[in-house]
C-alpha positions in Angstrom: -0.2 0.0 0.3 1.4 3.4 -1.4 1.8 5.8 1.6 0.5 8.6 -0.5 -1.3 12.5 1.0 -4.8 11.0 0.5 -4.0 8.0 3.1 -2.4 9.8 5.4 -5.3 12.0 5.3 -7.5 9.2 6.2 -5.2 7.6 8.9 -5.5 11.2 11.0 -9.3 11.8 10.7 -9.7 8.2 11.8 -7.4 8.8 14.7 -9.6 11.5 15.6 -12.5 10.2 15.4 -11.0 7.4 18.2 -9.9 10.2 19.7 -13.7 11.4 20.3 -14.8 8.1 21.0 -16.5 6.5 17.6 -16.2 2.5 17.8 -14.7 0.6 15.5 -17.7 -0.6 14.5 -18.5 2.7 14.0 -15.4 3.1 11.9 -15.4 0.2 9.8 -18.9 0.8 8.6 -17.3 4.9 7.5 -14.8 3.0 6.0 -17.1 0.4 4.0 -19.5 2.9 2.9 -16.3 5.2 1.6 -15.6 2.1 -0.6 -12.8 -0.2 1.1 -12.9 -3.6 1.4 -12.6 -4.7 5.2 -9.2 -6.4 5.0 -7.6 -2.5 4.4 -10.3 -1.5 6.6 -9.1 -2.6 9.1 -5.6 -2.2 8.5 -6.4 1.6 7.9 -7.9 1.1 11.4 -5.1 -0.5 12.9 -2.9 2.3 11.7 -4.4 4.8 13.9 -4.7 3.3 16.9 -1.1 2.7 16.8 -1.4 6.6 15.4 -3.7 7.9 18.8 -1.5 5.4 21.1 1.7 6.6 19.9 0.5 10.3 20.4 -1.3 9.3 24.0 2.9 8.0 25.3 4.2 11.3 24.2 1.5 13.0 26.0 2.4 11.9 29.1 6.5 11.4 29.0 6.2 15.3 28.0 3.5 15.6 31.7 6.6 13.1 33.4 9.8 15.5 32.5 7.5 18.9 33.1 6.3 17.1 36.5 10.4 16.0 36.8 11.6 19.9 36.4 8.6 21.5 38.2 9.2 19.7 41.1 13.6 19.8 40.7 12.3 23.9 40.5 10.5 23.8 44.1 13.1 22.0 45.4 17.0 23.3 44.3 15.5 26.2 41.7 15.7 30.0 43.1 12.4 29.2 45.0 13.0 27.1 47.7 12.8 29.9 50.3 10.3 31.8 48.9 6.9 29.3 50.2 3.8 31.0 47.4 6.1 30.3 45.0 6.9 26.5 45.7 3.0 26.2 46.6 2.4 27.5 42.2 5.0 25.1 40.7 3.7 22.4 43.0 -0.3 23.0 42.2 1.3 23.2 38.7 3.3 19.7 39.3 -0.1 18.4 40.4 -1.8 19.2 37.0 0.9 18.0 35.1 1.1 14.8 36.8 -2.6 13.7 36.2 -2.1 14.9 32.4 0.2 12.4 32.4 -2.1 9.8 34.3 -4.3 10.4 32.2 -2.3 9.7 29.2 -0.5 6.5 30.4 -3.8 4.8 32.0 -7.1 6.0 30.9 -6.4 7.2 27.0 -4.8 3.9 26.3 -8.5 2.7 26.3 -9.4 4.8 23.7 -7.7 3.1 21.1 -7.5 -0.7 22.2 -4.9 -2.8 20.2 -5.7 -4.6 17.0 -8.1 -7.9 17.1 -6.7 -10.4 15.8 -8.9 -12.9 13.3 -10.3 -15.7 13.9 -9.2 -16.5 10.6 
């Protein structure tokens, strides 16, 4: 399968639909109505799900790095003796930690791993 611009756009649109919470059956119906056969549609959906999982993983890692930097600034930074700034940085670290938790654990269920075919 050629990796043309239209295929990239299609995978992007499928990934967007997955993030919106559409089910695999809805995506299959949409692709089959557009003229894709079952196996080809399954391949596109699997690639879009892989893209969503990679995005979630990247977001979680970035959140973890931001949390580490913020907590490092609280302990060893120039704000180590300023309680107001420590509180602000602590709250920001908690927000980014919650976002990282979401992307690492919760958002993984938006794009379940492709199911193995029985044939």
